[in-house]
C-alpha positions as a printed NumPy array, in Angstrom:
array([[ 32.159,  -1.12 , -15.797],
       [ 30.063,   1.761, -14.443],
       [ 26.867,   0.05 , -15.549],
       [ 27.873,  -3.14 , -13.734],
       [ 28.54 ,  -1.277, -10.496],
       [ 25.232,   0.572, -10.754],
       [ 23.427,  -2.684, -11.47 ],
       [ 25.045,  -4.307,  -8.433],
       [ 24.053,  -1.392,  -6.195],
       [ 20.462,  -1.512,  -7.464],
       [ 20.38 ,  -5.25 ,  -6.942],
       [ 21.536,  -4.961,  -3.341],
       [ 19.018,  -2.219,  -2.628],
       [ 16.278,  -4.322,  -4.211],
       [ 17.13 ,  -7.273,  -1.959],
       [ 16.946,  -5.105,   1.165],
       [ 13.751,  -3.438,  -0.011],
       [ 12.002,  -6.708,  -0.805],
       [ 13.096,  -8.164,   2.545],
       [ 11.63 ,  -5.219,   4.434],
       [  8.56 ,  -5.04 ,   2.196],
       [  7.599,  -8.557,   3.203],
       [  7.359,  -7.482,   6.835],
       [  6.167,  -3.922,   6.314],
       [  3.51 ,  -4.51 ,   3.596],
       [  5.2  ,  -2.395,   0.945],
       [  4.911,  -4.331,  -2.299],
       [  6.56 ,  -3.705,  -5.661],
       [  3.904,  -4.506,  -8.269],
       [  5.116,  -7.344, -10.472],
       [  8.287,  -7.744,  -8.398],
       [ 11.333,  -7.535, -10.715],
       [  9.114,  -7.174, -13.801],
       [  7.71 ,  -3.896, -12.542],
       [  4.726,  -2.143, -14.113],
       [  4.827,  -2.872, -17.833],
       [  3.102,  -4.876, -20.559],
       [  3.619,  -8.436, -19.248],
       [  4.617, -11.298, -21.495],
       [  1.943, -13.521, -19.952],
       [ -0.917, -11.093, -20.529],
       [ -3.408, -10.112, -17.819],
       [ -2.841, -13.424, -16.021],
       [  0.614, -12.236, -14.947],
       [ -0.589,  -9.498, -12.583],
       [ -3.566, -11.601, -11.5  ],
       [ -1.23 , -14.375, -10.385],
       [  1.077, -11.855,  -8.715],
       [ -1.788, -10.379,  -6.662],
       [ -3.047, -13.832,  -5.648],
       [  0.175, -14.45 ,  -3.696],
       [ -0.538, -11.753,  -1.103],
       [ -3.135, -10.631,   1.403],
       [ -3.673,  -6.878,   1.088],
       [ -4.801,  -4.838,   4.092],
       [ -5.674,  -1.216,   4.762],
       [ -2.439,   0.758,   5.012],
       [ -0.496,  -1.354,   2.531],
       [  1.525,   0.432,  -0.158],
       [  1.916,  -0.529,  -3.815],
       [  4.99 ,   0.69 ,  -5.698],
       [  4.492,   0.885,  -9.465],
       [  7.895,   0.811, -11.154],
       [  7.856,   2.533, -14.528],
       [  9.711,   5.498, -15.971],
       [  9.74 ,   8.131, -18.688],
       [ 12.446,   7.802, -21.293],
       [ 13.599,  11.303, -22.097],
       [ 13.726,  10.635, -25.832],
       [ 10.403,   8.823, -26.04 ],
       [  8.242,  10.702, -23.565],
       [  5.524,   8.931, -21.634],
       [  5.594,   5.141, -21.856],
       [  3.263,   4.082, -19.028],
       [  0.72 ,   5.346, -16.517],
       [ -1.263,   4.181, -13.492],
       [ -4.935,   4.96 , -12.972],
       [ -7.395,   3.541, -10.455],
       [-10.722,   2.781, -12.123],
       [-14.039,   1.076, -11.293],
       [-14.719,  -2.552, -12.208],
       [-16.488,  -1.782, -15.487],
       [-13.665,   0.425, -16.718],
       [-11.147,  -2.199, -15.63 ],
       [-12.863,  -4.877, -17.715],
       [-13.162,  -2.583, -20.741],
       [ -9.74 ,  -0.922, -20.309],
       [-11.427,   2.469, -20.232],
       [ -9.804,   5.209, -18.175],
       [-12.508,   7.848, -18.65 ],
       [-15.211,   6.727, -16.197],
       [-13.351,   7.424, -12.961],
       [-12.7  ,  10.172, -10.432],
       [ -9.   ,   9.307, -10.201],
       [ -6.451,  11.012, -12.419],
       [ -3.923,   8.968, -14.345],
       [ -0.43 ,   9.121, -12.839],
       [  2.007,   9.543, -15.703],
       [  5.214,  10.21 , -13.753],
       [  6.838,   7.096, -12.388],
       [  7.852,   5.363, -10.313],
       [  4.904,   6.065,  -8.031],
       [  3.521,   4.788,  -4.739],
       [ -0.177,   4.171,  -4.053],
       [ -1.623,   3.638,  -0.579],
       [ -4.518,   1.201,  -0.182],
       [ -6.754,   3.059,   2.263],
       [-10.216,   1.529,   1.745],
       [-11.645,  -1.978,   2.019],
       [-12.721,  -3.845,  -1.103],
       [-11.502,  -4.317,  -4.637],
       [ -9.074,  -1.829,  -6.158],
       [ -8.527,  -1.805,  -9.923],
       [ -5.536,  -0.259, -11.708],
       [ -4.811,   0.035, -15.419],
       [ -2.264,   1.618, -17.734],
       [ -4.017,   4.166, -19.942],
       [ -1.17 ,   4.536, -22.418],
       [ -1.807,   3.217, -25.936],
       [ -3.292,  -0.317, -25.78 ],
       [ -1.2  ,  -1.503, -22.842],
       [ -4.243,  -2.403, -20.742],
       [ -5.654,  -4.58 , -23.514],
       [ -2.314,  -6.379, -23.577],
       [ -2.543,  -7.203, -19.879],
       [ -1.142,  -4.188, -18.015],
       [ -3.904,  -4.149, -15.415],
       [ -4.044,  -5.1  , -11.739],
       [ -6.878,  -5.963,  -9.341],
       [ -6.266,  -6.335,  -5.595],
       [ -8.7  ,  -7.162,  -2.8  ],
       [ -8.133,  -5.115,   0.355],
       [ -9.382,  -6.543,   3.648],
       [ -9.678,  -5.041,   7.11 ],
       [ -6.496,  -5.27 ,   9.14 ],
       [ -6.936,  -7.336,  12.304],
       [ -6.625,  -5.099,  15.34 ],
       [ -3.832,  -5.811,  17.806],
       [ -5.828,  -4.324,  20.661],
       [ -6.964,  -6.819,  23.307],
       [-10.488,  -6.727,  24.798],
       [-10.89 ,  -4.373,  27.737],
       [-10.806,  -6.427,  30.922],
       [-12.139,  -3.495,  32.957],
       [-15.215,  -2.965,  30.8  ],
       [-18.418,  -4.029,  32.589],
       [-21.148,  -6.061,  30.941],
       [-24.699,  -4.587,  30.762],
       [-25.916,  -6.958,  33.511],
       [-23.147,  -6.06 ,  35.951],
       [-23.589,  -2.381,  35.183],
       [-27.285,  -2.56 ,  36.031],
       [-26.746,  -4.518,  39.248],
       [-24.015,  -2.331,  40.713],
       [-24.311,   1.381,  41.482],
       [-21.734,   3.656,  39.915],
       [-18.64 ,   4.226,  42.004],
       [-16.235,   7.104,  41.949],
       [-12.665,   6.316,  41.061],
       [ -9.598,   8.505,  41.496],
       [ -8.223,  10.212,  38.369],
       [ -6.28 ,   7.717,  36.325],
       [ -2.844,   8.263,  34.927],
       [ -2.399,   8.63 ,  31.175],
       [ -1.445,   4.958,  30.84 ],
       [ -4.522,   3.782,  32.809],
       [ -6.852,   6.091,  30.92 ],
       [ -5.658,   4.722,  27.636],
       [ -6.026,   1.134,  28.762],
       [ -9.579,   1.675,  30.009],
       [-10.898,   3.583,  27.016],
       [-13.56 ,   1.387,  25.336],
       [-12.638,   0.535,  21.766],
       [-16.142,   1.301,  20.503],
       [-16.707,   4.563,  22.363],
       [-17.933,   7.532,  20.35 ],
       [-15.621,  10.505,  20.396],
       [-14.915,  13.559,  18.287],
       [-11.22 ,  12.718,  18.39 ],
       [ -9.407,   9.487,  17.494],
       [ -8.69 ,   7.028,  20.344],
       [ -5.429,   7.487,  22.219],
       [ -2.845,   4.78 ,  21.617],
       [ -0.384,   4.645,  24.478],
       [  2.226,   2.303,  23.086],
       [  2.337,   3.75 ,  19.578],
       [  0.735,   0.663,  18.049],
       [ -1.973,   0.898,  15.414],
       [ -4.708,  -1.314,  14.015],
       [ -3.376,  -0.684,  10.513],
       [ -0.128,  -1.981,   9.101],
       [  1.979,   0.903,   7.852],
       [  5.578,   0.813,   6.68 ],
       [  8.303,   2.052,   8.968],
       [ 10.264,   5.171,   8.103],
       [ 13.298,   3.048,   7.211],
       [ 11.253,   0.988,   4.764],
       [  9.831,   4.068,   3.069],
       [ 13.309,   5.564,   2.911],
       [ 14.621,   2.435,   1.198],
       [ 11.676,   2.451,  -1.201],
       [ 12.214,   6.099,  -2.112],
       [ 15.962,   5.553,  -2.533],
       [ 15.434,   2.532,  -4.749],
       [ 12.849,   4.089,  -7.06 ],
       [ 14.894,   7.285,  -7.334],
       [ 18.047,   5.417,  -8.398],
       [ 15.935,   3.235, -10.671],
       [ 14.582,   6.315, -12.467],
       [ 18.017,   7.943, -12.803],
       [ 19.631,   4.813, -14.224],
       [ 16.831,   4.106, -16.675],
       [ 16.729,   7.684, -17.932],
       [ 20.519,   7.643, -18.342],
       [ 20.835,   4.258, -20.008],
       [ 17.897,   4.529, -22.382],
       [ 18.307,   8.031, -23.73 ]])
């Protein structure tokens, strides 16, 4: 009875999490399968990744756990392409994460490769490659910015000090500055999950770990 209630609670949380993840770019690797040796081999995670467009700021949640009686059963390690192909976790600057579940932020453009370094799991298909692209900026072009020709034809004019809102709106997007550009409305050019989404993700993976450690002792 207790297991059924716990399963129902986890199921409801999973539904909410997946619903928010779709909008907030927080993705559970493998969906309900999680991070494990897939039955379909390496094609399973390849097909999973092909369903999404990954951008800078996206989060990947790797669902795996440590059974208290068995010790470590999985890991996550980001590796270069050669190590990914050979399932070799030694030629990399990233440490293997052996405590799950874990969350990884995609913060650079290009291909990202992940493998499980435990036993021969990678050779059996527990490996993931995702292509991260640049997030399209929501900022609109500056209407007040002058073109080079108009700047050369007109002498500079003095303008009264602008308010904070005006200053933000008139700041050129490509200006060089020692500090990051000011964003007046709180928007960002990267897609990051909201605090509620991260809270749901943390709650879900925490309950997931507790249940799995309790049920599989």
